Biopython code that builds the backbone (N, CA, C, O; Angstrom):
import numpy as np
from Bio.PDB.StructureBuilder import StructureBuilder

atoms = [
    (1, "MET", "N", (-35.137, -95.834, 75.891)),
    (1, "MET", "CA", (-35.652, -95.910, 77.107)),
    (1, "MET", "C", (-34.742, -95.317, 78.156)),
    (1, "MET", "O", (-33.521, -95.466, 78.094)),
    (2, "SER", "N", (-35.397, -94.583, 79.209)),
    (2, "SER", "CA", (-34.555, -93.924, 80.069)),
    (2, "SER", "C", (-34.559, -94.680, 81.326)),
    (2, "SER", "O", (-35.594, -95.257, 81.657)),
    (3, "HIS", "N", (-33.490, -94.740, 82.075)),
    (3, "HIS", "CA", (-33.215, -95.517, 83.420)),
    (3, "HIS", "C", (-33.152, -94.644, 84.496)),
    (3, "HIS", "O", (-32.486, -93.617, 84.360)),
    (4, "ARG", "N", (-33.809, -94.900, 85.695)),
    (4, "ARG", "CA", (-33.848, -94.124, 86.874)),
    (4, "ARG", "C", (-33.750, -95.345, 87.893)),
    (4, "ARG", "O", (-34.216, -96.474, 87.743)),
    (5, "GLU", "N", (-32.976, -94.799, 89.045)),
    (5, "GLU", "CA", (-32.965, -95.680, 90.289)),
    (5, "GLU", "C", (-33.830, -95.113, 91.344)),
    (5, "GLU", "O", (-33.579, -94.035, 91.884)),
    (6, "LEU", "N", (-34.941, -95.913, 91.659)),
    (6, "LEU", "CA", (-35.848, -95.560, 92.525)),
    (6, "LEU", "C", (-36.184, -96.622, 93.674)),
    (6, "LEU", "O", (-35.778, -97.767, 93.478)),
    (7, "TYR", "N", (-36.858, -96.366, 94.808)),
    (7, "TYR", "CA", (-37.055, -97.369, 95.835)),
    (7, "TYR", "C", (-38.423, -98.192, 95.207)),
    (7, "TYR", "O", (-39.420, -97.654, 94.725)),
    (8, "CYS", "N", (-38.191, -99.518, 95.347)),
    (8, "CYS", "CA", (-39.292, -100.397, 94.786)),
    (8, "CYS", "C", (-39.938, -101.041, 95.992)),
    (8, "CYS", "O", (-39.273, -101.663, 96.819)),
    (9, "ASP", "N", (-41.267, -100.878, 96.078)),
    (9, "ASP", "CA", (-41.814, -101.437, 97.417)),
    (9, "ASP", "C", (-41.971, -103.059, 97.357)),
    (9, "ASP", "O", (-41.963, -103.728, 98.391)),
    (10, "VAL", "N", (-42.124, -103.676, 95.975)),
    (10, "VAL", "CA", (-42.012, -105.081, 95.812)),
    (10, "VAL", "C", (-40.788, -105.510, 96.118)),
    (10, "VAL", "O", (-40.700, -106.436, 96.925)),
    (11, "CYS", "N", (-39.660, -104.968, 95.578)),
    (11, "CYS", "CA", (-38.343, -105.463, 95.798)),
    (11, "CYS", "C", (-37.695, -105.094, 97.049)),
    (11, "CYS", "O", (-36.607, -105.570, 97.374)),
    (12, "GLU", "N", (-38.367, -104.222, 97.786)),
    (12, "GLU", "CA", (-37.852, -103.677, 99.155)),
    (12, "GLU", "C", (-36.349, -102.983, 99.085)),
    (12, "GLU", "O", (-35.555, -103.113, 100.017)),
    (13, "GLY", "N", (-36.055, -102.270, 97.946)),
    (13, "GLY", "CA", (-34.984, -101.692, 97.935)),
    (13, "GLY", "C", (-34.812, -100.784, 96.605)),
    (13, "GLY", "O", (-35.686, -100.742, 95.739)),
    (14, "VAL", "N", (-33.641, -100.086, 96.534)),
    (14, "VAL", "CA", (-33.509, -99.347, 95.384)),
    (14, "VAL", "C", (-33.293, -100.279, 94.110)),
    (14, "VAL", "O", (-32.482, -101.204, 94.163)),
    (15, "ALA", "N", (-33.977, -100.036, 93.060)),
    (15, "ALA", "CA", (-33.799, -100.856, 91.869)),
    (15, "ALA", "C", (-33.985, -99.855, 90.566)),
    (15, "ALA", "O", (-34.702, -98.855, 90.585)),
    (16, "PRO", "N", (-33.252, -100.278, 89.493)),
    (16, "PRO", "CA", (-33.514, -99.478, 88.386)),
    (16, "PRO", "C", (-34.957, -99.651, 87.769)),
    (16, "PRO", "O", (-35.591, -100.706, 87.730)),
    (17, "PHE", "N", (-35.362, -98.405, 87.289)),
    (17, "PHE", "CA", (-36.632, -98.227, 86.591)),
    (17, "PHE", "C", (-36.398, -97.806, 85.206)),
    (17, "PHE", "O", (-35.435, -97.093, 84.922)),
    (18, "GLU", "N", (-37.319, -98.258, 84.251)),
    (18, "GLU", "CA", (-37.228, -97.722, 82.979)),
    (18, "GLU", "C", (-38.579, -97.292, 82.562)),
    (18, "GLU", "O", (-39.585, -97.759, 83.097)),
    (19, "ALA", "N", (-38.628, -96.322, 81.525)),
    (19, "ALA", "CA", (-39.829, -95.734, 80.879)),
    (19, "ALA", "C", (-40.136, -96.694, 79.663)),
    (19, "ALA", "O", (-39.318, -96.768, 78.747)),
    (20, "PRO", "N", (-41.135, -97.325, 79.646)),
    (20, "PRO", "CA", (-41.641, -98.131, 78.418)),
    (20, "PRO", "C", (-41.730, -97.263, 77.225)),
    (20, "PRO", "O", (-41.745, -96.036, 77.329)),
    (21, "PRO", "N", (-41.790, -97.891, 76.079)),
    (21, "PRO", "CA", (-42.129, -97.078, 74.868)),
    (21, "PRO", "C", (-43.485, -96.230, 75.176)),
    (21, "PRO", "O", (-44.453, -96.817, 75.660)),
    (22, "CYS", "N", (-43.529, -94.974, 74.915)),
    (22, "CYS", "CA", (-44.682, -94.304, 75.293)),
    (22, "CYS", "C", (-45.537, -93.920, 74.235)),
    (22, "CYS", "O", (-45.139, -93.253, 73.280)),
    (23, "VAL", "N", (-46.766, -94.342, 74.382)),
    (23, "VAL", "CA", (-47.684, -94.177, 73.133)),
    (23, "VAL", "C", (-48.343, -92.715, 73.153)),
    (23, "VAL", "O", (-48.922, -92.156, 72.221)),
    (24, "ASP", "N", (-48.123, -92.268, 74.366)),
    (24, "ASP", "CA", (-48.687, -90.766, 74.515)),
    (24, "ASP", "C", (-47.909, -89.620, 73.894)),
    (24, "ASP", "O", (-48.398, -88.507, 73.699)),
    (25, "GLY", "N", (-46.482, -90.019, 73.551)),
    (25, "GLY", "CA", (-45.701, -88.879, 73.148)),
    (25, "GLY", "C", (-44.770, -88.420, 74.096)),
    (25, "GLY", "O", (-44.027, -87.493, 73.775)),
    (26, "HIS", "N", (-44.688, -88.954, 75.277)),
    (26, "HIS", "CA", (-43.799, -88.296, 76.225)),
    (26, "HIS", "C", (-42.342, -88.646, 75.997)),
    (26, "HIS", "O", (-41.495, -87.958, 76.568)),
    (27, "ASP", "N", (-42.000, -89.563, 75.283)),
    (27, "ASP", "CA", (-40.648, -89.972, 75.099)),
    (27, "ASP", "C", (-39.929, -90.292, 76.530)),
    (27, "ASP", "O", (-40.458, -91.037, 77.355)),
    (28, "THR", "N", (-38.949, -89.796, 76.693)),
    (28, "THR", "CA", (-38.132, -90.023, 78.016)),
    (28, "THR", "C", (-38.796, -89.400, 79.216)),
    (28, "THR", "O", (-38.503, -89.836, 80.329)),
    (29, "ASP", "N", (-39.660, -88.421, 79.087)),
    (29, "ASP", "CA", (-40.359, -87.802, 80.228)),
    (29, "ASP", "C", (-41.638, -88.505, 80.656)),
    (29, "ASP", "O", (-42.449, -87.964, 81.408)),
    (30, "CYS", "N", (-41.805, -89.811, 80.121)),
    (30, "CYS", "CA", (-43.152, -90.490, 80.436)),
    (30, "CYS", "C", (-43.309, -90.707, 81.801)),
    (30, "CYS", "O", (-42.380, -91.173, 82.462)),
    (31, "PRO", "N", (-44.484, -90.394, 82.344)),
    (31, "PRO", "CA", (-44.415, -90.472, 83.875)),
    (31, "PRO", "C", (-44.770, -92.089, 84.323)),
    (31, "PRO", "O", (-44.911, -92.367, 85.513)),
    (32, "GLU", "N", (-44.883, -92.990, 83.392)),
    (32, "GLU", "CA", (-44.973, -94.353, 83.664)),
    (32, "GLU", "C", (-43.496, -95.074, 83.774)),
    (32, "GLU", "O", (-42.667, -95.006, 82.867)),
    (33, "LEU", "N", (-43.312, -95.682, 84.852)),
    (33, "LEU", "CA", (-41.997, -96.320, 85.070)),
    (33, "LEU", "C", (-42.235, -97.780, 85.458)),
    (33, "LEU", "O", (-43.214, -98.098, 86.132)),
    (34, "ILE", "N", (-41.313, -98.679, 85.017)),
    (34, "ILE", "CA", (-41.340, -100.109, 85.396)),
    (34, "ILE", "C", (-40.074, -100.487, 85.946)),
    (34, "ILE", "O", (-39.017, -100.172, 85.398)),
    (35, "CYS", "N", (-40.140, -101.205, 87.097)),
    (35, "CYS", "CA", (-39.120, -101.768, 87.841)),
    (35, "CYS", "C", (-38.641, -102.857, 87.016)),
    (35, "CYS", "O", (-39.385, -103.763, 86.640)),
    (36, "THR", "N", (-37.123, -102.767, 86.660)),
    (36, "THR", "CA", (-36.660, -103.886, 85.854)),
    (36, "THR", "C", (-36.373, -105.119, 86.642)),
    (36, "THR", "O", (-36.148, -106.162, 86.028)),
    (37, "GLY", "N", (-36.359, -105.097, 88.089)),
    (37, "GLY", "CA", (-36.295, -106.257, 88.918)),
    (37, "GLY", "C", (-37.611, -107.265, 88.849)),
    (37, "GLY", "O", (-37.600, -108.457, 88.539)),
    (38, "CYS", "N", (-38.606, -106.549, 89.179)),
    (38, "CYS", "CA", (-39.764, -107.396, 89.437)),
    (38, "CYS", "C", (-41.040, -106.969, 88.546)),
    (38, "CYS", "O", (-42.126, -107.543, 88.623)),
    (39, "GLY", "N", (-40.768, -105.897, 87.701)),
    (39, "GLY", "CA", (-41.934, -105.500, 86.896)),
    (39, "GLY", "C", (-42.938, -104.562, 87.358)),
    (39, "GLY", "O", (-43.824, -104.097, 86.640)),
    (40, "ALA", "N", (-42.734, -104.256, 88.804)),
    (40, "ALA", "CA", (-43.744, -103.297, 89.157)),
    (40, "ALA", "C", (-43.927, -102.097, 88.576)),
    (40, "ALA", "O", (-42.886, -101.610, 88.135)),
    (41, "ALA", "N", (-44.952, -101.429, 88.421)),
    (41, "ALA", "CA", (-45.247, -100.103, 87.652)),
    (41, "ALA", "C", (-45.421, -99.103, 88.735)),
    (41, "ALA", "O", (-45.967, -99.416, 89.793)),
    (42, "VAL", "N", (-44.953, -97.864, 88.491)),
    (42, "VAL", "CA", (-45.117, -96.750, 89.241)),
    (42, "VAL", "C", (-45.608, -95.550, 88.158)),
    (42, "VAL", "O", (-45.359, -95.603, 86.953)),
    (43, "LEU", "N", (-46.301, -94.533, 88.770)),
    (43, "LEU", "CA", (-46.690, -93.491, 87.995)),
    (43, "LEU", "C", (-46.205, -92.253, 88.647)),
    (43, "LEU", "O", (-46.541, -92.000, 89.804)),
    (44, "ILE", "N", (-45.445, -91.479, 87.976)),
    (44, "ILE", "CA", (-44.950, -90.207, 88.781)),
    (44, "ILE", "C", (-45.787, -89.132, 88.248)),
    (44, "ILE", "O", (-45.882, -88.903, 87.042)),
    (45, "ALA", "N", (-46.462, -88.398, 89.270)),
    (45, "ALA", "CA", (-47.418, -87.386, 89.062)),
    (45, "ALA", "C", (-46.779, -85.981, 89.327)),
    (45, "ALA", "O", (-46.163, -85.860, 90.386)),
    (46, "THR", "N", (-46.843, -85.095, 88.631)),
    (46, "THR", "CA", (-46.500, -83.800, 88.934)),
    (46, "THR", "C", (-47.618, -82.920, 88.873)),
    (46, "THR", "O", (-48.511, -83.082, 88.041)),
    (47, "PHE", "N", (-47.618, -81.844, 89.846)),
    (47, "PHE", "CA", (-48.779, -80.877, 89.984)),
    (47, "PHE", "C", (-48.310, -79.620, 89.586)),
    (47, "PHE", "O", (-47.125, -79.330, 89.743)),
    (48, "THR", "N", (-49.219, -78.740, 89.021)),
    (48, "THR", "CA", (-48.997, -77.278, 88.848)),
    (48, "THR", "C", (-50.064, -76.534, 89.578)),
    (48, "THR", "O", (-51.260, -76.739, 89.372)),
    (49, "LEU", "N", (-49.618, -75.689, 90.415)),
    (49, "LEU", "CA", (-50.549, -74.967, 91.231)),
    (49, "LEU", "C", (-50.465, -73.608, 90.958)),
    (49, "LEU", "O", (-49.323, -73.167, 90.825)),
    (50, "PRO", "N", (-51.509, -72.740, 90.826)),
    (50, "PRO", "CA", (-51.403, -71.296, 90.487)),
    (50, "PRO", "C", (-50.889, -70.633, 91.722)),
    (50, "PRO", "O", (-51.246, -71.034, 92.830)),
    (51, "VAL", "N", (-50.038, -69.601, 91.567)),
    (51, "VAL", "CA", (-49.739, -68.756, 92.716)),
    (51, "VAL", "C", (-50.767, -67.774, 92.922)),
    (51, "VAL", "O", (-51.283, -67.075, 92.051)),
    (52, "THR", "N", (-51.069, -67.787, 94.407)),
    (52, "THR", "CA", (-52.113, -67.034, 94.955)),
    (52, "THR", "C", (-51.641, -66.057, 95.825)),
    (52, "THR", "O", (-50.620, -66.253, 96.483)),
    (53, "ARG", "N", (-52.379, -64.861, 95.908)),
    (53, "ARG", "CA", (-51.836, -63.864, 96.919)),
    (53, "ARG", "C", (-52.629, -64.097, 98.334)),
    (53, "ARG", "O", (-53.754, -64.554, 98.539)),
    (54, "LEU", "N", (-51.702, -63.650, 99.162)),
    (54, "LEU", "CA", (-52.153, -63.916, 100.652)),
    (54, "LEU", "C", (-53.191, -62.619, 100.935)),
    (54, "LEU", "O", (-52.914, -61.497, 100.509)),
    (55, "ALA", "N", (-54.254, -62.860, 101.598)),
    (55, "ALA", "CA", (-54.943, -61.727, 101.992)),
    (55, "ALA", "C", (-54.219, -60.868, 102.765)),
    (55, "ALA", "O", (-53.369, -61.279, 103.556)),
    (56, "GLN", "N", (-54.531, -59.463, 102.578)),
    (56, "GLN", "CA", (-53.933, -58.434, 103.502)),
    (56, "GLN", "C", (-54.421, -58.633, 104.800)),
    (56, "GLN", "O", (-55.623, -58.634, 105.065)),
    (57, "ARG", "N", (-53.407, -58.825, 105.723)),
    (57, "ARG", "CA", (-54.012, -59.044, 107.151)),
    (57, "ARG", "C", (-53.950, -57.633, 107.883)),
    (57, "ARG", "O", (-52.941, -56.935, 107.784)),
    (58, "ARG", "N", (-54.901, -57.290, 108.517)),
    (58, "ARG", "CA", (-54.845, -56.010, 109.378)),
    (58, "ARG", "C", (-54.723, -56.454, 110.783)),
    (58, "ARG", "O", (-55.500, -57.219, 111.354)),
    (59, "HIS", "N", (-53.545, -55.829, 111.341)),
    (59, "HIS", "CA", (-53.188, -56.083, 112.724)),
    (59, "HIS", "C", (-53.672, -55.072, 113.536)),
    (59, "HIS", "O", (-53.485, -53.882, 113.282)),
    (60, "PRO", "N", (-54.357, -55.523, 114.612)),
    (60, "PRO", "CA", (-54.973, -54.561, 115.506)),
    (60, "PRO", "C", (-53.838, -53.503, 116.047)),
    (60, "PRO", "O", (-52.677, -53.813, 116.317)),
    (61, "GLN", "N", (-54.360, -52.305, 116.143)),
    (61, "GLN", "CA", (-53.326, -51.205, 116.703)),
    (61, "GLN", "C", (-53.062, -51.666, 118.180)),
    (61, "GLN", "O", (-53.939, -52.197, 118.861)),
    (62, "PRO", "N", (-51.857, -51.437, 118.599)),
    (62, "PRO", "CA", (-51.755, -51.676, 120.223)),
    (62, "PRO", "C", (-52.218, -50.440, 120.848)),
    (62, "PRO", "O", (-52.069, -49.309, 120.385)),
    (63, "ILE", "N", (-52.887, -50.808, 122.118)),
    (63, "ILE", "CA", (-53.564, -49.830, 122.916)),
    (63, "ILE", "C", (-52.538, -49.221, 123.756)),
    (63, "ILE", "O", (-51.824, -49.962, 124.431)),
    (64, "HIS", "N", (-52.384, -47.965, 123.790)),
    (64, "HIS", "CA", (-51.315, -47.213, 124.528)),
    (64, "HIS", "C", (-52.010, -46.520, 125.638)),
    (64, "HIS", "O", (-52.881, -45.683, 125.402)),
    (65, "ARG", "N", (-51.640, -46.851, 126.887)),
    (65, "ARG", "CA", (-52.178, -46.315, 128.051)),
    (65, "ARG", "C", (-51.363, -45.371, 128.634)),
    (65, "ARG", "O", (-50.142, -45.525, 128.666)),
    (66, "ALA", "N", (-52.017, -44.232, 129.183)),
    (66, "ALA", "CA", (-51.283, -43.193, 129.920)),
    (66, "ALA", "C", (-50.791, -43.705, 131.223)),
    (66, "ALA", "O", (-51.428, -44.507, 131.906)),
    (67, "ALA", "N", (-49.718, -43.249, 131.519)),
    (67, "ALA", "CA", (-49.034, -43.505, 132.770)),
    (67, "ALA", "C", (-49.784, -42.899, 133.889)),
    (67, "ALA", "O", (-50.048, -41.697, 133.858)),
    (68, "ALA", "N", (-50.131, -43.624, 134.839)),
    (68, "ALA", "CA", (-50.938, -42.994, 135.990)),
    (68, "ALA", "C", (-50.135, -42.355, 137.059)),
    (68, "ALA", "O", (-50.695, -41.826, 138.019)),
]
sb = StructureBuilder()
sb.init_structure("model")
sb.init_model(0)
sb.init_chain("A")
sb.init_seg("    ")
for serial, (resi, resn, name, xyz) in enumerate(atoms, 1):
    if name == "N":
        sb.init_residue(resn, " ", resi, " ")
    sb.init_atom(name, np.array(xyz, "f"), 0.0, 1.0, " ", f" {name:<3s}", serial, name[0])
structure = sb.get_structure()
């Protein structure tokens, strides 16, 4: 079991959390954690987003005026 210290909303403070035995095969990287103080469970979610290209922006050409 891995141990991490995180803020627990139920305990209202920092408390050690541990990952229970994971049946999904995540081992110590299991996203499910349990507070050892009160038993509250949290789920750590990670997101992978594709890299996108910004659209090429066309800047309007400045207008040059002749001196009068």
